[in-house]
Residue frames relative to the residue before (quaternion, step in Angstrom):
aa qw qx qy qz dx dy dz
M 1.0000 0.0000 0.0000 0.0000 0.00 0.00 0.00
P 0.5535 0.6194 -0.4245 0.3603 3.66 0.99 -0.51
G 0.6316 0.5478 -0.3435 0.4279 3.62 0.98 -0.72
K 0.6572 0.5112 -0.3062 0.4615 3.57 1.00 -0.86
I 0.6553 0.4971 -0.3117 0.4757 3.59 0.93 -0.84
D 0.6378 0.5249 -0.3301 0.4568 3.59 0.94 -0.89
T 0.6537 0.5110 -0.3126 0.4624 3.60 0.94 -0.85
Q 0.6487 0.5063 -0.3194 0.4699 3.60 0.95 -0.83
V 0.6590 0.5054 -0.3078 0.4643 3.58 0.91 -0.91
R 0.6557 0.5003 -0.3163 0.4687 3.59 0.94 -0.87
G 0.6446 0.5174 -0.3226 0.4611 3.60 1.00 -0.78
E 0.6586 0.4903 -0.3054 0.4823 3.59 0.97 -0.82
N 0.6333 0.5230 -0.3268 0.4675 3.59 1.00 -0.80
M 0.6428 0.5192 -0.3212 0.4627 3.60 0.97 -0.83
R 0.6579 0.4958 -0.3148 0.4715 3.61 0.91 -0.87
N 0.6411 0.5152 -0.3227 0.4684 3.60 0.99 -0.79
M 0.6521 0.5065 -0.3177 0.4662 3.60 0.97 -0.84
L 0.6564 0.5095 -0.3191 0.4558 3.60 0.96 -0.82
G 0.6308 0.5215 -0.3265 0.4727 3.58 1.03 -0.78
T 0.6483 0.5108 -0.3048 0.4752 3.59 0.98 -0.85
L 0.6399 0.5280 -0.3166 0.4599 3.58 0.97 -0.89
L 0.6411 0.5136 -0.3226 0.4702 3.61 0.93 -0.87
F 0.6398 0.5247 -0.3182 0.4627 3.58 0.95 -0.89
I 0.6634 0.5068 -0.3025 0.4600 3.60 0.92 -0.94
L 0.6657 0.5080 -0.3105 0.4498 3.58 0.90 -0.90
V 0.6549 0.4955 -0.3097 0.4793 3.58 0.95 -0.87
S 0.6494 0.5247 -0.3106 0.4544 3.59 0.97 -0.87
C 0.6538 0.5080 -0.3089 0.4681 3.58 0.98 -0.88
A 0.6426 0.5194 -0.3283 0.4577 3.59 0.95 -0.79
A 0.6566 0.5012 -0.3021 0.4759 3.56 1.01 -0.86
A 0.6746 0.5042 -0.2941 0.4519 3.57 0.92 -0.92
S 0.6811 0.4957 -0.2959 0.4504 3.60 1.06 -0.68
G 0.5450 -0.6298 0.3913 0.3915 3.55 1.29 -0.07
A 0.3904 0.7254 -0.4825 0.2977 3.59 1.26 0.10
E 0.1397 -0.7854 0.6006 0.0539 3.55 -0.89 0.93
P 0.5380 -0.6061 0.4594 0.3634 3.56 -1.08 0.57
D 0.5636 -0.5753 0.4704 0.3607 3.53 -1.19 0.58
S 0.1911 -0.8088 0.5475 0.0980 3.56 -0.34 1.21
G 0.5245 0.6376 -0.4080 0.3897 3.58 1.29 0.05
K 0.7927 -0.2814 0.2359 0.4867 3.50 -1.32 -0.35
G 0.7373 0.4274 -0.3052 0.4250 3.53 -1.11 0.71
R 0.7578 0.2734 -0.1837 0.5632 3.62 1.23 -0.15
L 0.2750 -0.7339 0.6054 0.1386 3.49 -1.29 0.62
S 0.2170 -0.7604 0.5979 0.1311 3.58 -0.88 0.91
V 0.1051 -0.8152 0.5695 -0.0019 3.56 -0.52 1.25
P 0.3232 -0.7443 0.5434 0.2151 3.60 -0.63 1.04
F 0.0761 -0.7888 0.6062 0.0666 3.57 -1.14 0.57
S 0.2858 -0.6994 0.6150 0.2255 3.51 -1.33 0.27
I 0.3299 -0.6993 0.5894 0.2339 3.52 -1.29 0.31
S 0.3862 -0.7523 0.4914 0.2084 3.54 -0.63 1.19
R 0.6733 -0.4885 0.3576 0.4244 3.58 -1.27 0.22
T 0.6658 0.4671 -0.3094 0.4927 3.60 1.23 -0.32
G 0.5853 -0.6276 0.3412 0.3836 3.60 1.32 0.16
H 0.5199 0.6420 -0.4163 0.3798 3.61 1.24 0.24
I 0.4616 -0.6337 0.5461 0.2952 3.54 -1.23 0.64
V 0.0410 -0.7944 0.6060 -0.0102 3.59 -0.88 1.00
I 0.0655 -0.7823 0.6186 0.0308 3.54 -0.95 0.93
K 0.3853 -0.6839 0.5689 0.2455 3.54 -1.28 0.46
A 0.0052 0.7798 -0.6256 0.0211 3.56 -0.99 0.86
D 0.3501 -0.6995 0.5792 0.2295 3.53 -1.34 -0.03
I 0.0365 -0.7655 0.6424 0.0067 3.55 -0.91 0.97
K 0.8427 -0.1275 0.0458 0.5210 3.57 -0.64 1.18
G 0.7482 -0.4269 0.2066 0.4640 3.57 0.94 0.99
K 0.6394 0.5041 -0.3315 0.4766 3.62 1.24 0.11
D 0.4735 -0.6457 0.5164 0.3036 3.57 -1.04 0.80
A 0.0273 0.7901 -0.6106 0.0456 3.56 -0.99 0.84
Y 0.2405 -0.7705 0.5790 0.1154 3.55 -1.06 0.84
F 0.0884 -0.8118 0.5769 -0.0177 3.52 -0.84 1.10
V 0.3449 -0.6688 0.6165 0.2317 3.52 -1.15 0.75
V 0.3264 -0.7071 0.5920 0.2075 3.55 -1.00 0.87
D 0.0182 -0.8231 0.5642 -0.0625 3.56 -0.51 1.23
T 0.2481 -0.8215 0.4989 0.1213 3.58 -0.03 1.30
A 0.6920 0.4583 -0.2876 0.4779 3.60 1.19 -0.32
A 0.5230 0.6397 -0.4194 0.3761 3.61 1.23 -0.16
G 0.4155 -0.7400 0.4875 0.2054 3.56 -0.88 1.02
A 0.7748 0.1062 -0.0926 0.6163 3.59 1.30 -0.05
S 0.4645 -0.6081 0.5470 0.3394 3.52 -1.32 0.29
V 0.1741 -0.8229 0.5408 0.0104 3.53 -0.95 0.98
I 0.2114 -0.7096 0.6529 0.1597 3.55 -1.20 0.71
N 0.4713 -0.6654 0.5065 0.2804 3.54 -0.92 0.96
Q 0.5363 -0.6457 0.4337 0.3277 3.62 -0.82 0.94
K 0.6381 0.5487 -0.3261 0.4306 3.58 1.03 -0.78
S 0.7050 0.4812 -0.2572 0.4531 3.61 1.18 -0.47
I 0.4270 0.7399 -0.4507 0.2591 3.59 1.22 -0.22
R 0.6954 0.4676 -0.2816 0.4674 3.58 0.75 -0.99
Y 0.6410 0.5380 -0.3127 0.4493 3.61 0.91 -0.95
L 0.7430 0.4036 -0.2138 0.4892 3.58 0.96 -0.90
G 0.4436 -0.7238 0.4350 0.3003 3.61 1.26 -0.04
L 0.4601 0.6831 -0.4393 0.3587 3.59 1.08 0.72
K 0.2500 -0.7533 0.5886 0.1536 3.55 -1.29 0.39
P 0.3789 -0.7267 0.5200 0.2407 3.56 -0.81 0.98
G 0.3013 -0.7555 0.5577 0.1660 3.53 -1.21 0.59
A 0.8414 -0.1576 0.1440 0.4964 3.54 -1.08 -0.82
T 0.5421 -0.5958 0.4827 0.3437 3.56 -1.21 0.58
V 0.3686 -0.7114 0.5553 0.2229 3.56 -0.99 0.86
R 0.4385 -0.7151 0.4832 0.2508 3.56 -0.72 1.11
G 0.7913 0.3015 -0.2357 0.4768 3.55 -0.91 0.93
G 0.3183 -0.7746 0.5002 0.2200 3.60 1.14 -0.40
A 0.5212 -0.6058 0.4942 0.3421 3.52 -1.30 -0.37
K 0.0875 -0.7699 0.6304 0.0474 3.52 -1.16 0.71
G 0.1493 -0.7874 0.5930 0.0776 3.51 -1.04 0.80
L 0.6796 -0.4683 0.3658 0.4302 3.52 -1.28 0.27
G 0.8616 0.0342 -0.0554 0.5033 3.56 -0.63 1.11
T 0.6416 0.4950 -0.3480 0.4715 3.60 1.20 0.30
S 0.5641 -0.5831 0.4517 0.3711 3.51 -1.29 0.25
S 0.6496 -0.5052 0.3999 0.4035 3.52 -1.33 0.05
H 0.1596 -0.7849 0.5945 0.0713 3.57 -1.07 0.78
A 0.4521 -0.6661 0.5194 0.2865 3.58 -1.00 0.82
T 0.0572 -0.7978 0.6001 0.0075 3.57 -0.94 0.91
R 0.1372 -0.7522 0.6380 0.0912 3.51 -1.30 0.51
Q 0.5205 -0.5961 0.4962 0.3570 3.54 -1.17 0.56
I 0.1047 -0.7847 0.6055 0.0815 3.56 -1.17 0.46
A 0.4052 -0.7046 0.5279 0.2462 3.56 -0.94 0.89
M 0.0205 -0.7973 0.6022 -0.0366 3.56 -0.52 1.21
P 0.3138 -0.7663 0.5261 0.1940 3.58 -0.41 1.15
G 0.7628 -0.2575 0.1762 0.5663 3.58 1.11 -0.59
I 0.2095 -0.7138 0.6487 0.1607 3.49 -1.39 0.28
T 0.2005 -0.7841 0.5807 0.0875 3.54 -0.79 1.07
I 0.0361 -0.7757 0.6289 -0.0380 3.51 -0.83 1.12
Q 0.8326 -0.0669 0.0005 0.5498 3.59 -0.65 1.14
K 0.6961 -0.5017 0.2495 0.4489 3.61 0.93 0.95
V 0.5964 0.5074 -0.3786 0.4934 3.60 1.26 0.32
E 0.2506 -0.7933 0.5399 0.1279 3.58 -0.71 1.09
Y 0.1702 -0.7260 0.6609 0.0845 3.51 -1.01 1.01
K 0.2463 -0.8340 0.4828 0.1036 3.56 -0.24 1.34
N 0.8857 0.0572 -0.0686 0.4555 3.50 -1.24 0.78
P 0.1676 0.7868 -0.5783 0.1357 3.61 0.75 0.91
Y 0.4727 -0.6643 0.4933 0.3031 3.57 -1.14 0.59
F 0.0771 0.7724 -0.6230 0.0965 3.57 -0.77 1.14
V 0.1776 -0.7083 0.6654 0.1551 3.49 -1.34 0.43
T 0.3043 -0.7264 0.5741 0.2239 3.55 -1.28 0.17
M 0.1246 0.7602 -0.6310 0.0918 3.51 -1.14 0.74
D 0.6047 -0.5392 0.4381 0.3895 3.53 -1.31 0.23
L 0.0905 -0.8106 0.5782 0.0195 3.56 -0.66 1.14
S 0.1950 0.8148 -0.5218 0.1607 3.58 1.18 0.53
H 0.6545 0.5400 -0.3056 0.4320 3.58 1.02 -0.83
A 0.7493 0.3800 -0.2037 0.5026 3.62 1.21 -0.39
E 0.4099 0.7646 -0.4424 0.2272 3.61 1.23 -0.08
Q 0.6093 0.5614 -0.3666 0.4233 3.61 1.10 -0.50
A 0.5363 0.6512 -0.3936 0.3652 3.60 1.24 -0.19
S 0.7805 0.2022 -0.1386 0.5751 3.63 1.20 -0.21
E 0.3995 -0.7402 0.4967 0.2139 3.55 -0.70 1.11
K 0.7010 0.4690 -0.2603 0.4700 3.61 1.16 -0.53
G 0.6458 -0.4562 0.3162 0.5242 3.55 1.31 0.13
L 0.2549 -0.7618 0.5784 0.1416 3.54 -1.13 0.59
H 0.1281 -0.8100 0.5710 0.0380 3.54 -0.39 1.25
G 0.8068 -0.1971 0.1160 0.5447 3.57 1.20 -0.33
L 0.4314 -0.6453 0.5620 0.2857 3.48 -1.43 -0.23
I 0.2528 -0.6909 0.6492 0.1930 3.55 -1.17 0.66
G 0.1941 -0.8390 0.5050 0.0575 3.56 -0.43 1.26
S 0.7767 -0.4026 0.2758 0.3983 3.47 -1.45 0.18
P 0.6440 0.5245 -0.3690 0.4172 3.69 0.80 -0.74
F 0.6506 0.4970 -0.3135 0.4811 3.61 0.98 -0.81
L 0.6691 0.5076 -0.2993 0.4528 3.58 0.90 -0.96
Q 0.6632 0.4934 -0.3068 0.4719 3.60 0.96 -0.82
K 0.6486 0.5451 -0.3169 0.4264 3.57 0.88 -0.97
H 0.7803 0.3204 -0.1512 0.5154 3.56 1.01 -0.84
G 0.5024 -0.7156 0.3914 0.2868 3.57 1.24 0.55
A 0.0854 0.8473 -0.5193 0.0722 3.58 0.92 0.88
I 0.0447 -0.7422 0.6684 0.0199 3.51 -1.14 0.85
I 0.1903 -0.7960 0.5689 0.0811 3.56 -0.60 1.19
N 0.0807 -0.7854 0.6135 0.0128 3.55 -0.80 1.08
Y 0.2617 -0.8012 0.5211 0.1342 3.58 -0.21 1.29
E 0.6177 0.5658 -0.3561 0.4141 3.60 1.02 -0.70
Q 0.7627 0.3277 -0.1808 0.5275 3.58 0.94 -0.91
K 0.3201 -0.7640 0.4853 0.2799 3.57 1.34 -0.20
T 0.5171 0.5856 -0.4498 0.4328 3.55 0.76 1.15
I 0.1970 -0.6988 0.6674 0.1656 3.47 -1.38 0.41
S 0.2230 -0.7600 0.5987 0.1195 3.53 -0.84 1.00
L 0.0496 -0.7911 0.6095 -0.0100 3.58 -0.87 1.04
R 0.4904 -0.6040 0.5241 0.3465 3.56 -1.14 0.61
L 0.4859 -0.6440 0.5033 0.3096 3.54 -1.06 0.71
P 0.5286 -0.6237 0.4475 0.3624 3.60 -1.02 0.64
K 0.4939 -0.6647 0.4779 0.2931 3.55 -1.21 0.61
């Protein structure tokens, strides 16, 4: 068993290092004065900062308003289990291994069929999301927590977080 635990620890350490590296790169870009391309090809998404210090954006799922915490360290985007019915979604197969967070226990996750997520009237079709209980994180958004936007989505769409302007710039979908 020591080999299996060592592999899990190394995998978690690698994910933590990648999350830290992404944070450093975004911070360096902001510090250097780099601005997102406000021209064609990018979307500027306003965000608020919750009382717990989390970035929160508003999106639309199947015509319903939904609030998401932007989590640059999350290995997947997540729909809160409590929001599945409200958003008209159906969970699929259980994800092997579940989800683990820094300093948290393991959480059971299931795949979820997401036809799309609309942000500022721009639809990002078929994004990969899982569903899990986010009760432990609900205080992160005063307007309710329907989910998390994780690192894979942010990387895929070239996210640039600008704390000064309180915007996230995303590449438009192709």
